[in-house]
C-alpha positions in Angstrom: 4.6 9.4 -0.4 5.1 6.6 -3.0 3.0 6.7 -6.0 1.1 3.6 -6.9 2.1 1.4 -9.9 -1.0 2.5 -11.8 0.3 6.0 -11.8 3.2 4.8 -13.6 1.2 3.2 -16.2 -0.7 6.5 -16.7 2.8 8.1 -17.0 3.9 5.8 -19.4 0.7 6.3 -21.6 1.6 9.8 -22.0 5.2 9.2 -22.8 3.9 6.8 -25.6 1.5 9.7 -26.9 4.0 12.4 -26.9 6.8 10.0 -28.7 4.3 8.7 -31.2 6.9 10.4 -33.9 9.8 9.2 -33.0 12.2 6.8 -34.4 12.9 2.9 -34.2 15.3 3.2 -31.3 12.2 5.1 -29.4 10.1 2.9 -30.3 12.0 -0.3 -28.9 12.5 2.0 -26.0 8.4 2.5 -25.4 8.1 -1.3 -25.6 10.6 -2.0 -23.2 8.9 0.1 -20.7 5.8 -1.5 -21.6 7.1 -4.7 -20.6 8.9 -3.2 -17.6 5.4 -1.8 -16.3 3.7 -5.0 -17.2 6.3 -7.0 -15.1 5.4 -4.4 -12.1 1.8 -5.2 -12.2 2.4 -8.8 -11.8 4.9 -8.5 -9.1 7.9 -9.5 -10.9 10.1 -6.2 -10.2 13.4 -8.1 -10.5 12.4 -8.5 -14.0 11.4 -5.2 -14.0 14.4 -4.0 -13.2 16.3 -5.5 -15.4 14.8 -3.4 -18.1 14.6 0.1 -16.4 17.7 0.1 -14.7 19.8 0.2 -18.1 17.3 2.7 -19.3 17.9 4.9 -16.2 21.7 4.7 -16.4 21.1 5.8 -20.0 19.5 9.2 -18.6 16.0 8.1 -19.1 14.0 10.4 -16.3 10.7 8.1 -16.2 13.1 4.9 -16.0 15.1 6.8 -12.9 12.1 7.5 -11.1 10.8 4.0 -11.4 14.0 2.5 -10.4 13.7 5.0 -7.5 10.3 4.0 -6.8 11.1 0.1 -6.6 14.4 1.0 -4.6 12.6 3.1 -2.3 9.8 0.3 -1.8 12.8 -2.4 -1.4 11.0 -4.2 -4.2 13.2 -6.5 -6.3 15.9 -4.9 -4.7 16.8 -4.2 -1.1 15.1 -1.2 0.3 17.7 1.9 0.3 16.5 5.0 0.6 19.7 6.9 0.1 20.0 5.4 -3.6 16.2 5.9 -4.1 17.0 9.2 -3.4 20.0 9.6 -6.1 17.8 8.2 -9.0 14.8 10.9 -7.9 17.5 13.6 -7.8 18.7 12.5 -11.4 15.2 12.1 -12.7 13.7 15.8 -10.9 16.8 17.5 -12.5 15.2 16.6 -15.6 11.8 18.0 -14.3 10.2 14.6 -14.2 7.3 15.4 -11.8 6.3 11.9 -9.8 10.4 11.9 -9.2 10.5 15.5 -7.9 7.0 14.5 -5.6 8.7 11.4 -4.0 11.9 13.0 -3.7 10.2 16.1 -1.7 8.7 13.4 0.5 12.0 11.8 1.4 13.1 15.2 2.5 10.0 15.8 4.2 10.7 12.6 6.2 14.5 12.9 6.5 14.6 9.4 4.6 18.0 8.7 2.4 18.4 13.2 2.5 18.9 15.3 5.6 15.3 16.4 6.7 14.8 20.0 4.8 10.9 21.1 4.9 11.9 24.1 2.5 13.4 21.8 -0.2 10.5 19.5 0.2 8.0 22.2 -0.3 10.2 23.9 -3.3 9.7 20.2 -4.8 6.3 19.4 -3.9 5.4 23.2 -5.8 7.2 22.6 -8.7 5.7 19.2 -9.3 2.4 20.4 -8.5 2.7 23.0 -10.9 3.5 20.5 -13.4 0.4 18.8 -13.0 1.1 16.1 -10.2 -1.9 15.4 -8.1 0.2 13.8 -5.1 2.3 16.7 -4.6 -0.6 19.1 -4.9 -2.2 17.2 -2.2 1.0 17.0 -0.1 1.0 21.1 -0.1 -2.6 21.3 0.8 -1.4 18.9 3.8 1.7 20.9 4.7 -0.4 24.3 4.6 -3.3 23.2 6.5 -1.2 21.3 9.1 1.3 24.3 9.6 4.1 21.4 9.9 6.4 22.0 6.8 5.4 26.2 6.5 3.1 28.5 8.1 -0.2 27.4 8.8 -2.5 28.9 6.1 -5.9 27.6 5.4 -6.5 29.6 2.2 -3.1 28.3 0.7 -4.6 24.9 1.7 -7.6 25.6 -0.1 -5.6 26.3 -3.3 -3.5 23.4 -3.5 -6.3 20.8 -2.4 -8.5 22.4 -4.9 -5.9 21.6 -7.6 -5.1 18.2 -6.3 -9.3 17.6 -6.2 -9.4 18.8 -9.7 -6.4 16.5 -10.7 -8.7 13.6 -9.3 -6.6 13.0 -6.3 -9.2 11.3 -3.7 -7.1 12.4 -0.4 -7.4 16.2 -1.8 -11.0 16.0 -2.9 -11.7 14.4 0.9 -10.0 17.3 2.6 -11.3 19.9 0.2 -14.7 18.6 1.3 -14.4 19.0 4.8 -12.6 22.3 4.4 -16.1 23.5 2.5 -18.0 21.5 5.3 -16.4 23.4 8.1 -15.6 26.7 6.5 -12.5 26.8 6.9 -10.2 28.9 4.5 -13.7 29.4 2.4 -16.9 29.9 3.1 -19.0 27.1 4.1 -20.8 25.1 1.2 -22.5 21.9 1.8 -23.3 21.9 -2.2 -19.4 21.7 -2.6 -18.8 19.8 0.3 -21.2 17.3 -1.1 -19.5 17.4 -4.7 -16.0 16.5 -3.5 -17.2 13.7 -1.0 -19.1 12.2 -4.2 -16.0 12.5 -5.9 -13.6 10.9 -3.3 -16.4 8.1 -2.9 -16.6 7.2 -6.2 -12.9 6.3 -6.3 -13.2 4.2 -3.6 -12.0 6.3 -0.5 -14.0 4.8 2.6 -14.1 7.8 4.7 -15.4 9.8 2.0 -18.0 6.8 1.4 -19.0 7.4 5.1 -19.4 10.9 5.0 -21.0 10.9 1.5 -23.6 8.5 3.1 -24.4 11.1 5.8 -24.9 13.9 3.5 -27.8 11.7 1.7 -29.0 10.4 5.1 -29.4 14.2 6.5 -29.9 15.9 3.1 -26.4 18.1 3.4 -25.9 19.7 0.2 -28.2 17.3 -1.6 -31.7 15.8 -1.1 -32.4 13.3 1.3 -31.8 9.5 0.0 -31.8 6.6 2.4 -31.3 4.2 -0.2 -28.0 6.1 -1.4 -27.0 6.6 2.1 -27.3 2.7 2.7 -25.3 2.1 -0.3 -22.5 4.2 0.8 -22.2 3.0 4.1 -22.7 -0.3 2.9 -19.8 0.2 0.7 -17.6 1.6 3.3 -18.2 -0.9 5.8 -16.9 -3.8 3.4 -14.3 -1.4 1.7 -12.4 0.5 5.1 -9.0 -0.9 6.1 -8.9 0.6 9.7 -11.3 -0.8 12.3 -12.5 2.7 13.3 -14.0 3.5 9.7 -15.3 -0.1 9.2 -17.4 0.5 12.7 -18.6 3.8 11.8 -19.9 2.7 8.6 -21.3 -0.7 9.9 -23.1 1.6 12.6 -24.9 4.4 10.2 -25.8 1.5 7.8 -27.4 -0.6 10.7 -29.2 2.7 11.7 -30.2 3.8 8.3 -31.6 0.4 7.7 -34.3 0.7 10.3 -36.0 3.6 8.3 -36.3 1.6 5.0 -38.2 -1.0 3.8 -37.3 -4.8 2.9 -37.5 -4.2 -0.6 -35.8 -0.7 -0.3 -32.7 -2.4 1.5 -32.6 -4.5 -1.2 -32.5 -2.4 -3.6 -29.3 -0.4 -1.9 -27.8 -3.6 -1.5 -28.1 -4.4 -5.2 -26.6 -0.8 -5.8 -23.7 -1.5 -3.7 -23.0 -4.8 -5.1 -23.1 -3.5 -8.7 -21.3 -0.4 -7.8 -17.4 0.1 -9.2 -14.8 2.6 -8.5 -14.1 5.3 -11.0 -10.5 5.8 -12.2 -8.6 8.5 -9.8 -5.3 9.9 -9.9 -3.7 7.8 -7.2 -5.1 5.2 -4.7 -4.0 6.5 -1.8 -4.0 9.7 0.1 -3.4 11.1 3.6 -6.5 12.6 5.0 -5.5 15.3 7.5 -8.7 16.3 8.9 -9.6 13.6 10.9 -11.8 10.6 10.5 -15.5 10.5 8.9 -18.3 11.8 11.1 -21.0 9.9 12.3 -24.0 12.2 13.4 -26.9 10.2 12.9 
């Protein structure tokens, strides 16, 4: 799975903190990386490559990861999975966790490298142990699905928990579903509510729908129709897929029938003023299915 550019900025921030005592050359390099990441933010990928390619050629693992990701995406350069894998491998050899994660996904999909589930799991595990939330989530998906490894819900729970605690909204959503359904763990509505809320606050529409349902039905929390309306309203506006959007809108309209006009106005104000919390990544697979609609 490709890691969003926002992850690059956080990764660079860590680099800058750890390199604070380096000499003038390192300081210049940090400035170059900042300029490169700013170019990525503005969509000037060619300018970013002119900065990161020389650094990658010189053996800098973070720059190798960045060049690999841009090459995988076809941003500023023709898309080339084989070349992306080459850069990821160079960075992975230096234990760069983001590169290890993306390389693992290439092995999972067989893009630019021979499909190799065992190698994908090895890379995901190593990256997750180094604190990469995407790798932890991909491990959770793998164990839940039983695709890359033998199905093991307890192992899936372990990795979803790690990914969730690291702030990955996809892991938080799937962990909530496991607590809701009692898969790999005893059913626990309060834990399900906790993780739906974390994912919803990060901006995941499917989690926003399910959090709305928790508030509407009092699952793991007190009934709060205004909060339910707020989250349904947010999900209906944020959802990219039509099923989630329609599900959210239907639930919002149903809960509206239970509210007074002034309560609906309050819920709408809450939704309008809401802002997502910073999350470890902005996208994630949700392997346990779409949000529920039991109202």
